N, C-alpha and C positions, 0 to 999 in steps of 0.2 A: 577352122574355127570361125563361127559366124560373127559378123561384126556386132558390136554391142551398141545398142541405142540408149544413150543416156537421156533419161527424161528431163534432166536438168540442163542439158546442153542447149545452146541457143537455137540450133537447127530444129530441135524437136519440141521446143516449148509450146504449149497450147496458148492461143490468143483468143479468148472468148469474146473480146470487144468487137472483133471483126464481124463475128456472126450477129451480135446484137445490133450493130450499126446497119448491117445489111437488112435486118428485119424492119428497122425504123424507116429506111429509105423506101422499102417496098410498101409499108403501110401508108406513108405519105403519098406515094404515087397512086395507090388505090383511092385515097381520099380525094386527091385532085381530080382523078377520073370521074369519081362519083359527083363531085361538085360541078364539073364541066358538063356532065351528062344531064344533071338536073337543070342547069342553066339553059341548055339547048332544048330541053323538053318542057320547061315551064311555059304555061300558057298565059299570055298577057290578057288582062281584062279589057274588054272593048270600051272605048270612050263614047259615051252617048252624046250625040249632037244636041247642042243647046236649043237650037231653033230660034225663032224671033223673040225678042223681049216683049213682055206685055205692054199694052198701050200706056197704062199708068206708070210703069217703070220708065218708059221712054220719056214721058212728060216730066217726071221728076229729074231724070238725068239732064234733060234739056234746060229745065228751070235752073238747076245748080250751075251748069256751065254758063248760063246767061247772066246770072245775078252774082255769083261768087266774086267776080272781079270788083264789085262795088263794096265788098265787105273788108274791113281792116281790123288789125289787131292794135290795141292801145296799151302801152306800157307806161307806168307812172313811176317816177323816181323822186326821192327827197335828197336834198343836198346836205352833206355833212362834212365837217372839217376833219381831214385825216392828219393827225398829229405826227405820224411816222413820215408821211410824204410831204407834210406841210402845205397842203392845198385842199380845195374843195373837191369832193368826189360825189358821184351819183350813186345812191343806194336804191336798188329796186324796191318798190313799195307795194304795188298791186298791178293787176292787169285786167283788161276787159276787151270788149269788142266795140265796133262802131261801123259807120258806113259813109260813103262819099255822098255829099248833098248836091254839089254842083262842080263844074270844071274850074271854078275859081279857087278850089282847094279847101272848101269848108267841109268839116267832118262832124257828124252828129254822134253823140254817145250819151250815156247816163251821167248825171251830175255826180252820183255816188262813186262812179268809176274814177273820176279825177279829183274828188274831194280830198283835201289835205296834202296833195302832192305839190312839189315845186316845179316840176317839169314833166312833160309828156312826150312820148315818142310814138309815132304811128308807122306801122308796117303795112304796106300795100299788099295786095294779093300776089304781086310778082316779086315779093320779098324786098322791095325798096323800103329802106328805113329812113324816116324823116322826123326831125324835131318839129313839134307842133306848138303853136302859140294859142293860148287860151283867149277866146273871143268874148264869150259870155256864158252865163249859166242861169238856170231857173231851178233852184233847189225845190221849190214847191211842186214842180212837175217832173222832177228828177231828169232834167235834160240839160245838156251842155253842148257848146259848139267850139271846136278847135279849128285851126287853120294851118295848112302846110303849104310850103312853096314847092311847086312841082309842075313840070310841063303838062299842059291840059290833056295831051293825048294819053298820058298815063293814068288819068282819072276817069272813072266810069260811074257817073251819077246813078243812084238807085231809082228804078221806076216807082212813082208815087201812086198809091191807091186811095181809097176812102175807108172809113171805119163806121160811118153812120148806118150803112146798109148791110153790115155783116149778119150772118145767121149762125146760131148754135148748130154744130155738126159739120160746118165747112172744114175742108182740109186746110192745114196751115203748115208752114215750113220755117224752121229757124236755122240761121247760119251764124256761126260765131267761133269763139276760141275757148271752149270749156276746158279748164285745167291746162290752158296754154296749148291745146291741140287745135292749131289754126285750121280754118276752113272746114269745120265740122258741120255736117247737115243732120238735123233731126226733124222728124215729121210727127204730125198728130192732127187733132181737130180742135175747133173752138169748143170749149167745154162750158163757157158761160160768158155773158156780156153784162156790162153795167156794174162790174165789181168796183170795189174801192180799196185802195191801199194807202198807207200813210207815208208821206214823204219825209225827208230828213228834217224839213222845217216844221213838221207837225201838221201841216195842212194836208187834207185828203186829196189824193189824185182820183178823179172820178172817171166813170166810163171805161174802166180798165178791162182789157180782154183777158179771159182765163183760157189756158190751153194745157193739153197734156203732152204737147211736144216737149221732149226732154230739155230742160233749161238748168244748167249747172253753173257753179262759180266760173267766171270767165266769159259766159254768154252775155252778161249784162251789157247793154248798149248796142247789141246786134239787132238785125232786122227780123221781124216776124212777117212772113210773106203769105199772100193768098196763092191759089193754084195758078194764077196768071203771072206769078213772080213779082207782084206789086207789093210795095211796103204798106202794111196795114197796122203795124205797131212796132214799138221799140221794147225789146225784152228787158225787164227791169227787176223782177223779184221772183222768188219761189217760196212756196209754203213747204217747210220741211222740218223733220225732227232729227235728221242725220247729217245735214249739210249738203246732201245731194238731192237729185230730183226724185220726187215721189208721184209725179204726174199732175201736179198743180203748179203751173207757172203763170206769170202775169206780164202783160205788155201794155205800155202807155199807148193809147190809140193814136193813129196817124192824124186824125182830125185835130187833136190837141197839138201834135208835133207841128202841123202846118201853121197853126196860130202862133206858136212860141218861137220857132227857129228863125223866121224872118225878122222878128223883133230883136233877137239876140245878135243876129248878123248886123242889123242897122245900128243898134244902140248899146249892145252888150248887156241889156237888162230887159225885163218884161214890165210893162205898165199893168200893175195889178190893181183893180178897183177895191177901195176900202173906205172906211169911215175915219181912220186916224185914232183908234182906241187900242187899249190893251185890256184883255178880258181875263176873268178869273177862271182857273181850271175848273172843269165840270165837277170833279169830286169835291173840291173845296166849296164850290157854290152850293152843292147839294147839302152840305153840312150847315149852311146858314139857316136861321129860323125864317119861316114864312116864304122861302124861295122853293117853289115846287117845280117850276120849269123856267126856261129862258136862259139867256146868257148875261151874266153880271159884268158890267163895265167896271174894271178895276182902276183904270187911269185914262184920262183924255190927253192925247198928245198935243202940246202947245202949238198954236197956229194951224191946227188941223180943221177939216170940215166939221168934225164932231164938236170942237170947241166953238166954232162959229155958230153952230146950230144950238148951242147951249146944253149939250149932253153932260151928264155928271158922272164922275168916277167915285170910288169909295173914299170917304173922309176917314182916314185911319185914326186921326186924333180923337174925333168925336164918335168913332165907331158907328158911322152911318153908312149903310149899304148904298152903292151908287145905283144908277138907272139899270133896269133889267130889260134887255131886248126880247120882246115876245113875238114880234112879226116884222118882216121886211115886205112892204106892200101887203099882199094877201098871203104870203108864205109864212107858215108857223115856224118859229125858231125855238127848238128845245135844247140844242147842244151847240158847242163850238163848231162842230163839223157842219151842222145845219147852217150856221152863219157863214162859214167859208163857202159852202156849196151855193148858197143864195147869192153871195157877192160875186163869185166867179162866173155866174151866168150873166153878169151885167158889164157895162163898159164904164171906163173912166169918164166923168162928166155927167153921167146919168143922175137924175134926181130920184130919190126913193123916199117912201113914207115909212117911218119907224113907229111901231106901236111899243110903248115903253111902260113898265111898271115903275112908278116913281113914288116911293113910300107906299101909301095905300091907295094911290090914284093911278088910273090908266090914262096916259097922254099920248098924243101923236105929234111927231116932229118930222119936218122935211129936211133931208140932208143931201147935199151934192157929193157924189162919190169922187174921191181923189186917188191919185196914184200913190201906193204905199209900198213899203218894203215887204218881203215875203212873210216875215214873222208877225206883221201887224195887220189885223183885220180892218 
C-alpha cells in the first residue's frame, strides 16, 4: 500500500510566500544592477574653463574690496520703559548706511536715518558693533555726523572726490545695507545732474546727483562712488511708487558734504546765511490780491538783521500785507525755493541788496546776512 500524502499535513503544505519573496529579491537585485550600470555609464558634462575676468569686472571687484571697509551699517533705537522688566529697553526703530570720515571715529550718514531716534549703533565692515554719539546734524542738507570710540587701525576713511566736474553717463557705484543686507554693491550711471530734492526742513537740496544705481530702503547714508572709488555723493532718496528702486535715485553731492561735515564736527551745527524772517507759504501768498510773484514776509524775527534793516512782516490786525521780496541783488525771487537757493549761495556776514514790493512801491534795502536756524530764511 502506497503511502498517503495528506495535503493538509505540515510536511506537504504549500508555502506561496516563499516564491513571492524570492521574486521580489530577484527584482530588487536586477534594479540595483541597472542603477549601478547607469551610474558607471553616465557621462559627466565637461566644465568649461572660465578664463580671465573682463577688465571692467576686475576693476569693480577691486573697487569693492578697497572701499567696502569704509562703509558701515547704522541701527537706530528708541528707549521705552518695559513695565514687565521695570527698566528702560532699546527698541529698534530704523536702519541705514554710513561711512567712515576719518580715523578719529567720525561717521557720516543722512539726517533722516537718525531722525527721531534716542540712540544709534554703528556696525563696521568687520562686524564690530559700537554705540555712536550724535555730533551734529544739518537737516536742510540731510546730513548728520556720529562718533564712535574705536582703535584707529579698525577705521578706514573713505577716499574723497569732487562733484563739480561730474558728467552724465559716468559709471557710479553704491555700497550700503538695503533691507539690512550689509555690504551690498549696486552699479549704474549718472542719469542727471543739478537735480533738486526737498529736505526734512523744507529747504531744497541743490545740485543733487541722479543715478540709476539701485538705491533701496537701507541704502540711505551710504556712499555713491565714481569709477576710481572716490566719494562723489551720499545716497539720500529714491523716486518710487512701490517703495523700491525703479531706477531713479538721488545723492547729496560731495562738494556739499565737504562744506557741511567739517562745520558739524567743529560746532555741531551749520552756519546758514539768512535774513531773520519767516515767509508765507507760496500757495497762501498766491491767494493774496495783487501778489503776482515774489516771497511774502510773514514775520520779522526780533533782533534780526531783517529787523535792523527795517523789513516789515504782515500786520494781521490791520490785514496789511508785509514786504514782498522780488530780488536778492540781481537774482529774481519768485518762490520760497528761489529765496533759499539764493541765500545758500552766500556767506554769513555778506551784505545783499533786496528789492521789495512795499504796498504799491518798489524799494531797495541793504541787509547783512546772519546765521539762522534751518527753518528760517
